[in-house]
C-alpha positions as CSV (number, residue, x, y, z in Angstrom):
1,M,6.4,17.2,-1.3
2,E,9.6,16.5,-3.2
3,G,11.3,13.2,-2.4
4,A,8.2,11.9,-0.6
5,G,7.9,9.0,-3.0
6,P,6.3,7.9,-6.2
7,L,2.7,7.8,-5.0
8,V,2.8,11.6,-4.5
9,Q,2.8,11.7,-8.3
10,L,-0.3,9.4,-8.6
11,D,-2.5,12.2,-10.0
12,R,0.1,12.8,-12.8
13,D,1.1,9.3,-13.7
14,P,-0.7,6.1,-12.6
15,R,2.1,4.0,-14.0
16,L,4.5,5.4,-11.4
17,A,2.1,4.4,-8.7
18,A,1.6,0.9,-10.2
19,C,5.4,0.5,-10.4
20,S,5.6,1.4,-6.7
21,V,3.1,-1.4,-5.9
22,A,4.9,-3.8,-8.2
23,R,7.9,-3.5,-6.0
24,L,5.8,-5.1,-3.3
25,A,4.9,-8.0,-5.6
26,G,8.3,-9.4,-4.9
27,S,7.2,-9.9,-1.3
28,P,3.8,-11.7,-1.3
29,E,3.4,-11.0,2.4
30,D,3.8,-7.3,1.9
31,L,1.4,-7.2,-1.0
32,E,-1.2,-9.4,0.9
33,T,-0.9,-7.1,3.9
34,L,-1.4,-3.9,1.8
35,E,-4.4,-5.5,0.0
36,A,-6.0,-6.6,3.3
37,Y,-5.4,-3.2,4.9
38,C,-6.8,-1.3,1.8
39,A,-9.8,-3.7,1.7
40,T,-10.7,-3.3,5.3
41,G,-9.5,0.2,6.1
42,S,-8.5,-1.0,9.5
43,L,-5.3,-2.3,11.0
44,R,-7.1,-4.7,13.4
45,R,-9.5,-6.0,10.8
46,A,-6.6,-6.6,8.4
47,A,-4.8,-8.4,11.2
48,D,-7.9,-10.6,11.7
49,L,-8.1,-11.3,8.0
50,L,-4.4,-12.2,7.9
51,H,-4.5,-14.2,11.1
52,L,-1.8,-12.0,12.6
53,H,-1.4,-9.9,15.7
54,H,-2.2,-6.3,15.0
55,S,1.4,-5.2,16.0
56,S,2.8,-7.5,13.3
57,V,0.5,-5.8,10.7
58,A,1.5,-2.4,12.0
59,R,5.2,-3.2,11.5
60,R,4.5,-4.4,8.0
61,L,2.5,-1.4,7.1
62,E,5.2,0.9,8.4
63,Q,7.7,-0.8,6.2
64,I,5.4,-0.8,3.2
65,G,4.7,2.9,3.7
66,K,8.4,3.6,3.6
67,T,8.7,1.6,0.4
68,L,5.8,3.4,-1.2
69,G,6.7,6.8,0.2
70,V,3.4,7.3,2.0
71,E,2.0,7.2,5.5
72,L,-0.6,4.5,5.1
73,T,-2.5,5.3,8.3
74,E,-3.2,8.9,7.1
75,P,-6.3,9.2,4.9
76,A,-4.5,10.6,1.9
77,G,-1.9,7.8,2.1
78,G,-4.5,5.1,2.3
79,T,-6.4,6.6,-0.6
80,R,-3.2,6.8,-2.7
81,A,-2.3,3.2,-1.8
82,R,-5.8,2.0,-2.9
83,L,-5.5,3.9,-6.1
84,A,-2.0,2.6,-6.7
85,L,-3.2,-1.0,-6.2
86,T,-6.1,-0.4,-8.6
87,A,-3.7,1.1,-11.2
88,W,-1.3,-1.9,-10.7
89,R,-4.1,-4.4,-11.3
90,L,-5.4,-2.5,-14.3
91,L,-2.0,-2.0,-16.0
92,G,-1.1,-5.6,-15.2
93,D,-4.0,-7.1,-17.0
């Protein structure tokens, strides 16, 4: 999966994954969206939590997925995103 993005390397280097999430930290909306989606596991529940329409959250998640190099709506992509968020939090402390 060459060129698929830094989260593909999550099993090899958690710092790479954390750096990928750190790019989102420059956009609080994106980081908040990713956190809500990872916490709920559902686009619609994340939308409810964020008080947004589900299509707005879907667009954000698509862009976030491109930034991170994963498909967030796929099980593996969601898992990688959750792990990357955890690594980012742990390495940031």
